C-alpha positions as CSV (number, residue, x, y, z in Angstrom):
1,X,0.0,0.0,-0.1
2,X,1.6,3.2,-1.1
3,X,2.0,6.5,1.0
4,X,-0.7,8.3,-1.0
5,X,-3.4,5.7,-0.3
6,X,-2.2,5.7,3.4
7,X,-2.4,9.3,3.6
8,X,-6.1,9.1,2.4
9,X,-7.0,6.8,5.2
10,X,-5.3,8.8,7.6
11,X,-7.2,11.9,6.6
12,X,-10.4,10.0,7.0
13,X,-10.0,8.6,10.5
14,X,-7.4,11.0,12.1
15,X,-3.7,10.3,12.9
16,X,-4.6,8.5,16.3
17,X,-6.8,6.0,14.8
18,X,-4.6,4.9,11.8
19,X,-1.8,2.3,12.5
20,X,0.9,1.2,10.1
21,X,4.1,0.3,12.0
22,X,5.1,-3.5,12.2
23,X,4.7,-3.6,16.0
24,X,1.2,-1.9,15.9
25,X,0.2,-4.2,12.9
26,X,1.3,-7.5,14.6
27,X,-1.6,-7.3,17.1
28,X,-4.2,-7.6,14.2
29,X,-2.4,-10.1,12.2
30,X,-4.1,-13.0,14.1
31,X,-7.4,-14.0,16.0
32,X,-8.3,-16.7,18.4
33,X,-7.8,-19.5,16.0
34,X,-4.6,-21.2,16.3
35,X,-2.3,-21.5,13.2
36,X,-3.4,-18.8,11.3
37,X,-1.5,-15.5,10.9
38,X,-0.9,-12.8,8.3
39,X,0.2,-9.1,8.5
40,X,-2.2,-6.4,7.4
41,X,-0.9,-3.2,5.5
42,X,-3.0,-0.8,7.8
43,X,-5.4,-0.7,10.5
44,X,-8.1,2.0,10.7
45,X,-10.4,2.8,13.7
46,X,-13.4,4.7,12.1
47,X,-15.9,6.3,14.7
48,X,-18.8,6.7,12.1
49,X,-20.7,5.2,9.4
50,X,-19.6,8.1,7.2
51,X,-15.9,7.3,8.0
52,X,-16.6,3.6,7.1
53,X,-18.2,4.5,3.8
54,X,-15.2,6.8,3.1
55,X,-12.8,3.9,3.7
56,X,-14.5,1.3,1.6
57,X,-14.7,3.9,-1.3
58,X,-10.9,4.3,-1.2
59,X,-10.5,0.5,-0.8
60,X,-12.9,-0.3,-3.7
61,X,-11.1,2.2,-6.1
62,X,-7.7,0.8,-5.5
63,X,-8.9,-2.9,-4.9
64,X,-7.4,-3.1,-1.5
65,X,-8.8,-5.9,0.7
66,X,-10.8,-5.0,3.8
67,X,-11.1,-7.2,6.8
68,X,-13.6,-6.0,9.4
69,X,-13.0,-6.9,12.8
70,X,-14.3,-6.5,16.4
71,X,-12.4,-8.2,19.4
72,X,-10.9,-11.1,17.2
73,X,-12.4,-13.6,19.5
74,X,-13.6,-15.8,16.5
75,X,-12.5,-19.2,16.0
76,X,-12.5,-19.9,12.3
77,X,-9.6,-17.5,11.2
78,X,-12.3,-15.3,10.0
79,X,-10.5,-11.9,10.8
80,X,-7.0,-12.9,9.9
81,X,-6.1,-10.5,6.9
82,X,-4.8,-13.2,4.7
83,X,-4.4,-11.0,1.7
84,X,-3.0,-8.1,3.6
85,X,-4.7,-4.8,3.0
86,X,-6.9,-2.9,5.6
87,X,-8.1,-4.2,8.9
88,X,-11.2,-2.1,9.9
89,X,-11.8,-2.0,13.4
90,X,-15.5,-1.4,14.7
91,X,-14.9,-1.1,18.2
92,X,-15.4,2.5,18.6
93,X,-18.9,2.2,17.4
94,X,-20.0,0.8,20.7
95,X,-23.0,3.0,21.6
96,X,-26.2,1.6,22.9
97,X,-28.5,3.8,21.1
98,X,-32.0,2.8,22.5
99,X,-33.9,0.1,24.6
100,X,-37.4,0.3,23.1
101,X,-39.5,-1.3,25.8
102,X,-42.8,-0.7,23.6
103,X,-41.4,-2.9,20.7
104,X,-39.1,-5.0,22.7
105,X,-36.0,-4.1,20.6
106,X,-32.4,-2.8,21.3
107,X,-30.5,-0.7,18.8
108,X,-26.6,-0.4,19.1
109,X,-23.3,-0.1,17.3
110,X,-21.3,-3.3,16.2
111,X,-18.5,-2.5,18.7
112,X,-20.8,-2.8,21.7
113,X,-19.6,-5.9,24.0
114,X,-22.1,-8.7,24.3
115,X,-22.0,-8.9,28.0
116,X,-22.7,-5.1,28.1
117,X,-25.8,-5.5,26.1
118,X,-27.0,-8.2,28.5
119,X,-26.4,-6.2,31.6
120,X,-28.2,-3.2,30.1
121,X,-31.5,-4.9,28.9
122,X,-31.6,-7.3,32.0
123,X,-31.5,-4.1,34.2
124,X,-34.8,-3.2,32.5
125,X,-36.4,-6.6,33.0
126,X,-35.5,-7.8,29.6
127,X,-33.7,-10.4,27.8
128,X,-31.2,-11.1,25.1
129,X,-30.7,-14.8,25.0
130,X,-27.7,-15.5,22.9
131,X,-24.7,-16.0,25.2
132,X,-21.4,-16.9,23.3
133,X,-18.7,-18.2,25.5
134,X,-16.7,-15.1,24.7
135,X,-19.5,-12.7,25.6
136,X,-17.4,-10.9,28.2
137,X,-15.1,-9.8,25.2
138,X,-16.7,-10.4,21.9
139,X,-18.7,-7.6,20.1
140,X,-22.1,-7.7,18.8
141,X,-20.7,-7.2,15.3
142,X,-18.7,-10.1,15.6
143,X,-21.6,-12.0,16.9
144,X,-23.6,-10.8,13.8
145,X,-20.8,-11.7,11.4
146,X,-20.4,-15.3,12.6
147,X,-24.1,-16.1,13.7
148,X,-23.0,-16.8,17.2
149,X,-24.7,-19.2,19.3
150,X,-24.0,-20.0,22.8
151,X,-25.5,-22.2,25.8
152,X,-28.8,-21.0,25.4
153,X,-29.3,-22.0,21.9
154,X,-31.5,-25.2,22.6
155,X,-34.5,-23.2,24.0
156,X,-33.8,-19.7,22.4
157,X,-31.9,-20.1,19.2
158,X,-28.9,-18.3,18.0
159,X,-28.0,-14.7,16.8
160,X,-29.9,-15.0,13.6
161,X,-33.2,-15.4,15.3
162,X,-32.8,-12.0,17.1
163,X,-31.5,-9.8,14.6
164,X,-34.3,-7.6,13.2
165,X,-32.7,-4.9,11.3
166,X,-29.1,-3.8,10.2
167,X,-27.4,-0.6,8.7
168,X,-24.5,-1.6,6.7
169,X,-22.0,-0.1,4.2
170,X,-21.4,-2.0,0.7
171,X,-18.1,-2.3,-0.7
172,X,-18.8,0.7,-3.0
173,X,-19.4,2.9,0.0
174,X,-23.2,2.9,-0.3
175,X,-25.1,2.8,3.0
176,X,-28.2,0.5,3.2
177,X,-30.7,-0.2,5.9
178,X,-32.5,-3.6,5.9
179,X,-35.1,-4.8,8.2
180,X,-36.4,-2.8,11.3
181,X,-38.7,-3.1,14.1
182,X,-41.5,-4.6,12.4
183,X,-42.5,-8.0,13.7
184,X,-43.7,-9.0,10.3
185,X,-41.8,-7.9,7.0
186,X,-41.7,-10.0,3.9
187,X,-41.0,-7.0,1.5
188,X,-38.6,-8.5,-1.0
189,X,-35.6,-10.9,-0.2
190,X,-34.5,-11.1,3.4
191,X,-31.2,-9.4,3.4
192,X,-31.0,-8.9,6.9
193,X,-30.8,-12.8,7.3
194,X,-28.2,-13.0,4.6
195,X,-25.9,-10.6,6.2
196,X,-26.0,-12.3,9.5
197,X,-23.5,-14.9,9.5
198,X,-21.9,-13.7,6.2
199,X,-18.5,-13.4,7.9
200,X,-17.7,-9.7,6.7
201,X,-17.7,-10.9,3.0
202,X,-20.6,-8.8,1.8
203,X,-20.6,-5.5,3.9
204,X,-19.7,-3.9,7.0
205,X,-22.4,-3.6,9.7
206,X,-22.5,-0.4,11.3
207,X,-25.8,-0.6,13.4
208,X,-28.0,-3.5,14.7
209,X,-31.4,-3.8,16.0
210,X,-32.3,-6.8,18.1
211,X,-35.3,-8.4,19.3
212,X,-35.6,-8.8,23.1
213,X,-37.9,-11.1,25.4
214,X,-39.1,-10.5,28.8
215,X,-36.5,-11.8,31.4
216,X,-37.7,-15.2,33.0
217,X,-38.5,-14.6,36.6
218,X,-36.8,-17.8,37.8
219,X,-34.0,-20.4,37.1
220,X,-32.4,-23.4,38.6
221,X,-29.5,-25.5,37.7
222,X,-28.9,-29.3,37.8
223,X,-25.7,-31.4,37.5
224,X,-25.7,-35.1,36.5
225,X,-22.8,-37.3,36.6
226,X,-22.3,-40.5,34.5
227,X,-19.8,-43.3,34.2
228,X,-20.8,-43.9,30.6
229,X,-20.8,-41.1,27.9
230,X,-23.7,-42.8,26.1
231,X,-25.8,-42.6,29.0
232,X,-25.3,-38.9,29.3
233,X,-26.2,-38.6,25.5
234,X,-29.2,-40.7,25.9
235,X,-30.4,-38.6,28.8
236,X,-30.3,-35.5,26.4
237,X,-32.5,-37.2,24.0
238,X,-35.0,-38.5,26.5
239,X,-35.4,-35.0,28.2
240,X,-36.3,-33.5,24.7
241,X,-38.3,-36.4,23.9
242,X,-40.5,-35.9,26.9
243,X,-41.2,-32.2,25.4
244,X,-38.9,-30.5,28.1
245,X,-36.9,-27.7,26.7
246,X,-34.2,-26.4,29.2
247,X,-32.6,-23.3,28.7
248,X,-29.1,-25.1,28.6
249,X,-27.8,-28.6,28.5
250,X,-24.1,-28.6,28.6
251,X,-21.9,-31.6,28.2
252,X,-18.5,-32.2,29.5
253,X,-16.3,-35.4,29.2
254,X,-13.9,-36.5,31.8
255,X,-10.8,-35.1,30.2
256,X,-12.4,-31.6,30.0
257,X,-13.8,-31.9,33.8
258,X,-10.1,-32.9,35.0
259,X,-8.8,-29.7,33.5
260,X,-11.8,-27.5,34.5
261,X,-11.5,-28.5,38.1
262,X,-7.8,-27.9,38.3
263,X,-8.6,-24.4,36.9
264,X,-12.0,-23.5,38.9
265,X,-11.7,-25.7,41.9
266,X,-15.3,-26.1,42.3
267,X,-15.3,-29.8,43.5
268,X,-16.0,-31.6,40.3
269,X,-15.5,-35.5,40.7
270,X,-12.8,-36.7,38.6
271,X,-13.5,-40.5,38.5
272,X,-16.7,-40.0,36.3
273,X,-16.7,-40.3,32.5
274,X,-19.1,-37.3,31.9
275,X,-21.3,-34.7,33.3
276,X,-24.2,-32.7,32.3
277,X,-25.1,-29.3,33.5
278,X,-28.8,-28.3,32.9
279,X,-30.4,-25.0,33.4
280,X,-34.2,-24.2,33.3
281,X,-35.8,-20.9,33.4
282,X,-39.4,-19.7,33.3
283,X,-41.9,-19.4,36.2
284,X,-40.8,-20.6,39.6
285,X,-43.4,-23.3,39.5
286,X,-42.5,-24.6,36.0
287,X,-39.0,-24.4,36.8
288,X,-39.4,-26.7,39.8
289,X,-41.5,-29.2,37.9
290,X,-39.1,-29.2,35.1
291,X,-36.1,-29.8,37.1
292,X,-37.7,-32.6,39.4
293,X,-38.7,-34.4,36.1
294,X,-35.2,-33.9,34.5
295,X,-33.5,-35.3,37.6
296,X,-35.9,-38.3,37.5
297,X,-34.9,-39.0,33.7
298,X,-31.0,-38.4,34.5
299,X,-31.3,-41.3,37.1
300,X,-33.3,-43.3,34.9
301,X,-30.9,-43.0,32.3
302,X,-27.8,-44.0,34.3
303,X,-26.6,-41.1,36.2
304,X,-24.7,-42.2,39.4
305,X,-25.3,-38.7,40.9
306,X,-27.7,-35.8,40.4
307,X,-27.6,-32.7,42.3
308,X,-29.6,-29.6,42.3
309,X,-27.8,-26.3,43.1
310,X,-29.4,-25.1,46.2
311,X,-28.7,-21.3,45.7
312,X,-28.5,-19.1,42.7
313,X,-24.8,-18.7,43.6
314,X,-24.1,-22.4,43.4
315,X,-25.8,-22.5,40.0
316,X,-23.9,-19.5,38.7
317,X,-20.6,-21.3,39.9
318,X,-21.4,-24.4,37.7
319,X,-22.2,-22.2,34.7
320,X,-19.2,-20.1,35.2
321,X,-17.1,-23.5,35.3
322,X,-18.7,-24.5,31.9
323,X,-17.9,-21.1,30.3
324,X,-14.2,-21.5,31.7
325,X,-13.7,-24.8,29.8
326,X,-11.8,-23.3,27.0
327,X,-9.7,-21.1,29.2
328,X,-8.7,-24.1,31.4
329,X,-8.0,-26.4,28.4
330,X,-5.9,-23.5,26.9
331,X,-3.2,-23.9,29.9
332,X,-2.6,-27.5,29.3
333,X,-0.5,-27.3,26.0
334,X,0.9,-24.6,24.0
335,X,-1.6,-25.0,21.1
336,X,-5.4,-25.4,21.9
337,X,-7.5,-26.1,18.7
338,X,-11.1,-25.7,19.5
339,X,-13.5,-27.2,16.8
340,X,-17.1,-27.2,16.3
341,X,-19.3,-29.8,14.7
342,X,-23.1,-30.3,15.2
343,X,-25.3,-33.3,14.7
344,X,-29.0,-33.8,15.1
345,X,-29.8,-34.3,18.8
346,X,-30.7,-37.9,18.4
347,X,-27.4,-38.6,16.9
348,X,-25.3,-37.2,19.9
349,X,-24.2,-40.3,21.5
350,X,-22.8,-41.8,18.0
351,X,-20.9,-38.4,17.5
352,X,-19.4,-38.6,20.9
353,X,-18.3,-42.2,20.2
354,X,-16.9,-41.2,16.8
355,X,-14.8,-38.3,18.4
356,X,-13.3,-40.7,20.9
357,X,-12.6,-43.5,18.1
358,X,-10.8,-40.9,16.0
359,X,-8.7,-39.6,18.7
360,X,-7.4,-43.0,19.6
361,X,-6.9,-43.8,16.0
362,X,-4.6,-40.7,15.5
363,X,-3.2,-40.8,18.9
364,X,-4.2,-37.1,19.7
365,X,-5.3,-35.7,22.9
366,X,-9.0,-34.5,22.4
367,X,-11.3,-33.2,25.2
368,X,-14.9,-33.0,24.3
369,X,-17.4,-30.5,25.6
370,X,-20.3,-28.4,24.4
371,X,-24.1,-27.7,23.8
372,X,-25.5,-31.2,24.0
373,X,-29.0,-29.9,23.8
374,X,-28.6,-28.7,20.3
375,X,-26.2,-31.4,19.2
376,X,-23.3,-28.9,19.1
377,X,-20.1,-30.4,20.3
378,X,-16.6,-28.8,20.6
379,X,-14.0,-31.4,20.3
380,X,-10.9,-29.7,21.4
381,X,-7.3,-30.9,20.6
382,X,-4.6,-30.0,22.9
383,X,-1.3,-30.0,21.0
384,X,1.8,-28.2,20.2
385,X,1.9,-26.4,16.7
386,X,5.9,-26.8,16.6
387,X,5.5,-30.5,16.4
388,X,4.5,-30.8,12.8
389,X,4.0,-34.5,12.6
390,X,1.7,-34.3,15.4
391,X,-0.2,-31.4,13.8
392,X,-0.7,-33.4,10.6
393,X,-2.3,-36.0,12.6
394,X,-4.7,-33.4,14.3
395,X,-5.5,-32.1,10.8
396,X,-6.3,-35.9,9.9
397,X,-8.4,-36.2,13.0
398,X,-10.6,-33.2,12.6
399,X,-11.0,-33.9,8.8
400,X,-12.4,-37.4,9.8
401,X,-14.7,-35.7,12.6
402,X,-16.1,-33.5,9.9
403,X,-16.8,-36.3,7.6
404,X,-18.4,-38.3,10.5
405,X,-20.6,-35.2,11.4
406,X,-21.8,-34.9,7.7
407,X,-22.5,-38.9,7.6
408,X,-24.7,-38.4,10.7
409,X,-26.8,-35.8,9.1
410,X,-24.8,-32.9,10.8
411,X,-22.7,-30.0,9.8
412,X,-19.2,-28.8,9.8
413,X,-19.9,-25.7,12.1
414,X,-22.9,-25.0,14.2
415,X,-21.7,-21.6,15.4
416,X,-18.0,-20.8,14.7
417,X,-18.3,-20.1,11.1
418,X,-16.3,-21.2,8.1
419,X,-13.4,-18.5,7.8
420,X,-10.2,-19.9,6.6
421,X,-10.2,-22.9,9.1
422,X,-13.2,-24.7,7.2
423,X,-13.3,-23.3,3.8
424,X,-11.7,-26.6,2.5
425,X,-14.5,-28.5,4.0
426,X,-17.8,-26.4,3.0
427,X,-18.4,-28.4,-0.2
428,X,-19.0,-31.4,2.1
429,X,-22.1,-29.7,3.5
430,X,-23.5,-27.5,0.6
431,X,-22.2,-29.4,-2.6
432,X,-20.6,-27.8,-5.6
433,X,-23.8,-26.1,-6.8
434,X,-24.2,-24.7,-3.4
435,X,-20.6,-23.2,-3.5
436,X,-21.5,-21.7,-7.0
437,X,-24.8,-20.2,-5.7
438,X,-22.8,-18.5,-2.8
439,X,-20.1,-17.3,-5.0
440,X,-22.7,-15.4,-7.3
441,X,-24.2,-13.7,-4.3
442,X,-20.8,-12.6,-3.0
443,X,-20.0,-11.3,-6.5
444,X,-23.4,-9.3,-6.7
445,X,-22.2,-7.7,-3.4
446,X,-18.5,-7.2,-3.9
447,X,-17.6,-7.6,-7.6
448,X,-13.9,-6.6,-7.0
449,X,-13.6,-9.2,-4.0
450,X,-12.2,-6.8,-1.6
451,X,-14.4,-7.9,1.4
452,X,-12.6,-10.3,3.8
453,X,-11.0,-12.3,0.8
454,X,-9.9,-16.0,1.5
455,X,-12.7,-16.7,3.8
456,X,-15.7,-19.2,3.2
457,X,-14.4,-20.4,-0.1
458,X,-11.4,-22.5,-0.6
459,X,-8.9,-21.3,-2.9
460,X,-7.9,-24.7,-4.2
461,X,-9.0,-28.3,-3.4
462,X,-6.4,-28.6,-0.4
463,X,-7.9,-29.4,2.6
464,X,-6.7,-26.4,4.5
465,X,-4.1,-23.6,4.0
466,X,-2.1,-22.5,7.1
467,X,-0.8,-19.1,6.6
468,X,2.1,-17.9,9.1
469,X,4.0,-14.8,9.0
470,X,7.7,-14.9,10.0
471,X,9.7,-12.2,11.8
472,X,10.5,-10.5,8.6
473,X,6.7,-10.2,7.7
474,X,7.0,-12.7,4.9
475,X,4.1,-15.2,4.5
476,X,4.3,-18.9,3.8
477,X,1.8,-21.4,3.0
478,X,1.9,-24.8,4.4
479,X,-0.3,-27.5,2.8
480,X,-2.0,-30.0,4.9
481,X,-3.5,-32.6,2.3
């Protein structure tokens, strides 16, 4: 990127909000996904939709790649600037513009931290359900880009189920508004839903309007321990079959429990094979009835111990331990690869068995936890990226895990997105014609291909491309075929 273009960008955002020295750029060369890294040419931090529009006009004119970014907590390589160019930070657009209690909506900027939105609406007796594990750090713009899920997905759904309207800037600099506060709106194509989960490849979101719900008045948490993984998975199926829909049904295997207990010190037993953490919310009477029935089902399906949290603090402690799973696992080895595969709930037990079989086959250390109620598992490999032979086995293991999920009627990602990490696997799910359709949609929005290039669509038939940047800033590609 030449000095003239940098000068134009600097003039748009101001000297203090433009970065281009190597030390400054390094922090934006990676995200929370291991193994992927690439240096941008510049970082801009706009404060308004007008500045974003001006930046995109410059990028479009000179065909400069644009990677929009929030907190960089995503787990698919989605905010790694693989082709260099401009990283556009949305964190300054963090204002909560409105909580509309008449229409039950909230309107805010993409830089708003997810947990801050939760606190703001809950203080008014309202509720925004999606709760990704990174919610204390992640931005709502990032949640929209990846269609983030969370532990409450079983009962309440994911980000796309709550986004009613968006303001966004197209690559040409045009500003569009789609959706709004209307409970019903079928005027034309649903561009709002199209932008949710588009991973920054179509436009830059600058304002979000989300649906809110009344805050449930009561909740209660139960934990059940098992000596057989299949018993735990079968419990999940049985609870749903009996038409009980808990707010949360989380699964941790023994390997994960051991690491979480070492980290959180909450008294988890370490001699069992798995645990379920189940939370229900609603009216007090309904919660008590559901928790009592769920406890009965857990025991009937083989749980060796079932405990109900006696206080809100005890329940919160259990949920906090589950949220700490990734942080706890990340302490064990230099590299932690957290993956994301989803199957229909009825196939959960089979998927858990497949993950364990595959881990043994390739001699890799995989801990499994996740959102059991919606079939979304997070097989997490503890490894060391410096050991290339082991990394190759890890790649082979995850490839087989994704093939197993597809064979069971599942998908390669339930909430992390495709990004770079799964671009080579997308055709498994959508087929060649599906890929071509998506490419045509991408071209309609972004004819010059500047929006987050290298994401979603594989550049070749190679399974993955790992891009590392060495100390001199040179990029090298390593094929893992």
